[in-house]
N, C-alpha and C positions, 0 to 999 in steps of 0.2 A: 191322451187318455181314451183308448178305444173302448167301445161297448162290447161286452162279452155276449155274444148271441145266445149262449146256453142259459144266460140269466136275464134275458131281455124282459121277460114277464115273471111276475111273482107266482111261485108254486105255493099254494096255501095248504098243501098236505101237512107240512110240519106244524103250521099254526093251528090246524084243526086238532092235531094230536097233542100239542103243548100249549094251548092257550091259557090253561090255568097256570102253568109255569111262568108265562109271560106276565100275567096279572100280578101274581105273587111277587115276582121280581120287581115289578114297578113299585108296589107298596113297600116291599123290603128295602129297596134302595131309598125310597122317599123318607123313611123313618130311621135309616141307618144313622148311627151315633155321629159319625164324621160329617154327614150331610146336614143333619139337623142342627148340630152345634156350630158348624162352620157358617151356614147360611143364616142362622138365627143370631149369631153372635153380635152383628152389628146393632141390632135392637137393644142388646143388653149393655152396650158400652157406656152410654150415658146414665142409665139407672145404677150401674155399679159405681160410677163416679160419684153420683149424688149420695148413694147409700153408704159408701165406705171411703170416698176420697181417693180412690186409686186412679192414677193418671193413665192416659190412653196408651202411652208407650209400654208401661207395665202390663196393661190389660191385653195388648197384642201378643205378649209372650205366652199367654194362656193357650193360644192356638199351637204354639210350639210343643207344649206339654201334651195337648190332645194328640198330636201326630206322633210324638214320641211314644206314647202309649200304644198307638196304633201299630207302630213298628213292632213293638214286642208282641202285641196281639196276633199279628200276621204270621209271626214265626211259630206261635203256639198252636194256632187254630188248625193247621195242617195235620199235626201229630194227633190232636184230639179228634179231628174227623176220622182219621184212620182207626183210632182206637175205639171210639164210641159210636161213630156214624154221624153224618152231616146233620140230619134232622134233629137228633137229640141235642147236639151242640147248639144248634140254632135256637131251639125252643128254650133251653136253659139260658142262653144268652139274652133273649128277649125278656125273660123274667128278671134277670139280674140287672139288665139296663134300667127297667122300670124302678126297681128298688134303688139303684144308684142315682137316678134323677131325684127321687124323693129325698135321699140322703143329702143331695147337693143343696137343698133348700136350707140346710142348717150351717152353711159356710158363713164366715164373717171374720172381722178383725184383720189378720194378716192376709195378704194377697196369695200367700203360699197355700192357704186352704183352697182357693180356687184352682191353683196350679195342680194340687194333689187330686182334686175331683177330676179335672180334665184329663189327667194322666191315667187314672184308674178306670174311667168310664169305658174307653175303647178296649181295655183289657178284659173286663168282665162281660163286655158285649162283643167279643171277638167273632162269635159265630154268626153274628148278624151284620158284619161289615160287608161292603159292596162286593168284595172278592168272592164271597159265598154265592151271590146271585149271578156273577159273571160265569163262575164255573158251572153252575146249574144250566145256564142258557147255552153254554159251549157244548155241553153234553147232549142237549136236546136238539139243537139246531145246527145244520150243516150247509145246506144250499142257501139259506137265508140268515146266516149267522150274523152279518153285519146289521141287518135290519132288526133282528131279534134282540141283539145287544142294545141297539139304539132305542128300541121301545122299552126294554127293561130298565136301562139306565136313565131314561127320561124321567124317572122318578125324582132325580135331583132338580129337574125343572119344576116339578110340582113342589118340592121343598122350597126352592128359591122364590117361587111366586106365591105360596100360601103361608109357609111357616113364619116368615118375618111379620106378616100381618096378624097371624094367629097369636104369636107371642107378644106382639105389640099391643093387641087388644087386652090380653091378660095382664100385661104390665100396667097399662093405662087404668084398668078397672081395679086392680089390686096392687101388686108390686112385683118386683123381679122374681120372686119365688113362684109366682103363678106360671111363669114360663116353663119351669122345670116340672111342675105338676102336669101341665098340658102335654109335655113330651112323654111323661110316664104313662098317661092315659092312652096316648096313641099307640104305645107298645102293647099294652095290656088289652085294649078293646079293638084294635085293628090288626096289628101284626101277629100277635099270638094265635088268634082263632084261625086266621087264613093259613098260617104255617102248619098248624095241626091238621088242617083239612086237605091242603093241596100239595105240600112239600113232598116230592118223591123223585127218585132217579129213573131213567128210562127202564122200563120193564117191571117196575114196582107198581103195586095197586095202590090207588089213592083212596083216602077215606070216603071221598065223594062218590066212589063206585066206578072209576075208570077201569078199563080192561088192563089186565096184567101185562099183556103183550104190546100195549101201545107204546109209541116212542121208537126211535131208530136204534139200530145196533151200535154199540160203542166200538169205534175204530180208532186206535191210538197210534197212528204213524207219525214219524217226525224224528228230530234229532234228540240225542240223549242230553241230560243235564250238563255233562262234561263238555260235550261238543258245543252246545249252545253258548256256554260261558266263554268259549274261545273265539266265537264268530265276531268279527267287527260289526256286523249288522245289528247284533244284539245290544252292543254298547252305543251305537248310534241311536237306536230307540231310546235307550236309557238316558243319554245326555239330552237329546232333542226334547223329550217329553218332560224331563225334570225342569228344563228351562221354562217351558210353557206353563207347567203346573205351578212352579214357584210364583210366576207372575199372576196367575189366576187367583191363587190363594190371597195375595195382597189386595187384588181388586175386590174379591168377594167380601173380605172382612173390613175394608176401608171405604167402600163406596158410600154407604149410608152416612157415616160420620163426615166424610169429605163434602157430601151434598148439604149436610147441615151447616158446615162451615161456610158454604156458599150462600147461606141465607134461607134454605128451604126448611119448612116445618118438618116435624117428624113424620106426619102423615104424607106430605108431598115427597119426602125422601124415599120412604118405603114404596110409595106409588111408582116413582121412577125406577127403583130397583126391581119392581115387579115386572117391568119390561125385560129385564135380564132373564128372569125365569121363563117368561113366555118364549123369548128368542131361543133360550137354551133347549126347550122341548123341540121347537121347529128345526133348529140346527141339527140337533141330534138325529131326528128322524130322516132328514134329507141326507145327511152325511152317511148314516147307516145304510140307506137304500143305494147310494152311489158306491159305497165301498164294495158291495157284492157285484157291481157291474162295470166300474171303471178302475183305472190304476190306483190302487190304494194310497200309495205315498203322495201322488198328486192331489187327490181328494183331501188327504190329511193336511198337506202343506197349505192349500188354499183356505181351508176352514180355520186352521190354527193361527193364521196371520191376521184374522179379522179383529181379535182383541187389540192388536197394536194400533189399528186404525181407530178403535174407540178410545184408546189412550191418547192419541193425538188430539182428538176432539176435546177430551177433558183438559189437555194441556193448553188449549187455545184460550182458556179462561171464560168461556161462555157461562152464563147464568140462565139461559133460556131453557125452561124445563123440557120443551119438545126436543131440542138439540141434545140435551143431556140424556134424554130417554133413548134417542138414537144411539148414542155412544154406549149406554148400558146394553142396548140390544145387540150391538156389534160384539161386545165383550161376551155376552150370553151365547151368540151363534157359535163362537169358537170354543168357549169353555164347555159348552154342552157336549162337544164331540170328543174332548181329550181322553176321557177314561175309556169310552168304547173303542176309540181308535187304538189305544194301547192294548186292550183285550183282543181286538181283531188282528193287529199286526203281529202279536206274539203267537197267536194260533195259526195265522196264515204262513208266516216266515219260518216258524220252528216246529209246527205241528202240535199234536196233542199227546205224543208219547210222554213227554216230561213237562207238559204245560203247567201243571201245579207248581212245580218247583221253580221253573224259569219265571213264571209270572209272579211268583212270590218274591224272587229276587228283585224283579223289576218294580214291584209295588213297594218293596221295602226302600229302594233308592229313591223312588218318587216321594215316599212318605218323609224320608230324611230331608229332601229338598223342600217339601211343604212345611216341615218343622222348623227348618232354618230360616225360611223366608220371613215370617213374622218378626223374628229377632232382628234381622237386617232392616226390615221396614220400620221397626220400633226405633232402631238407632237413627235411621234417616229422619224420622219425624221428631225425635228428641233434639237432633242437631240443627235441622232447618226450621222446624216449626210449621212446615207445610208438607203437602203430599207431592210436590213437584219432583223430587228425586225418585220417589217411588214410581211415578208414572213414566219417567225416562227409562228406568230399569225395565219395567214391564213392557214398554214399547220395543226395546232392543231384544229382550229375551224371547218374546213371542215371535218376532220376525226371524231371529237367528235359529230358534228351534224348529220353526216351520221349514226353513230352508234346508236344514240338515237332513230331514226326511226325504228330500228329493234324491239323495245319494243311495237309497236302499236298492234301487234297481227292481227287476222283475222278481216276483215270488218264486221259490223253489219249485221244481217240478213235482217233488214228492207231495207237497200240499195240494197241488192241482189234481194229481192222480187220486189222492185220497178223496177229494171232493167228487171226482168223476165216478168213483166206485159207488157212491151213494145215490147217483142219479137214477 
């Protein structure tokens, strides 16, 4: 993995022009519905069991409905963005998400009410899914795209580190409904004002008074949608990252309950899981910096193999909180990079000409894998009564997926020329 001399030092020009976009993306990703519910779900498992008697296997299936709704939302949001504009769709989605969270406090009785809520929430909040923020960052950043994506998507690390504790505090002092009220308030009091103030495309004037001509010109070179769909590299990316993401989903939603089964208290389990979030942020930033400077598939393969090492530690049967914190951190180091690796590789290997549609297909497939994984893990848990089979799968999936990325080879010359034109 040779260092690219043209990118040895960070050019801060893009960050001076688009720092508001970066901050907005961090917040947007942190409160996006998939991140908030995915990382906060572990805190809700036991309260749901106590309140309604739903078993853990059935509760795991709620994540499948969450991602199934996201698949539908991802297909609709592109059309709505073209028809009404990205900012309008995003603002409306934040408002609807807040109302949806409040409506979720009324579920009860059948577990299908939970499934319905988790399916509908990412549909009504489609404009605030992470894909919106990656598209915005890709439009604003070129020379430092990997680092910008890493910083923006590090919002999930904030989610993993803080949301479980915040929701756990609400549940402990009130009940499970407090978690959804807290999520609604985050959308209305944090996400909505910042979006109204800072959300803009390159060349547009911000409400905060930015110049209309700030931001780089849009250059959309690359392969067409039809060409990209026929390229083996595209499907290598799809398969490799689907394997890794399916494993990460299982680890994110099952780590806290698994630690509770090992004898940790709720507070200690969320504390250990907090190291996952901290490592997620660090891993994401380091990987993003290296993606701009070293061979991207090599950087991706190394980082995405780390969760497999973490799984091996969990499989050892240790109950030492320090060792389990290390395992959670290793999982976080790899998990933190998978989404921005995907956004970076699609842009680098296939260009921006049809990035929206190609990345939409990729995200759709990734989301299907994410939706199927909880069903598989729920079946494993129901049959075995332990998390052993899930950890074995996660180990194999992360190591295999990481290895597949090494077959991508060098990035196409058109992508490199497009970058050079902006230097």
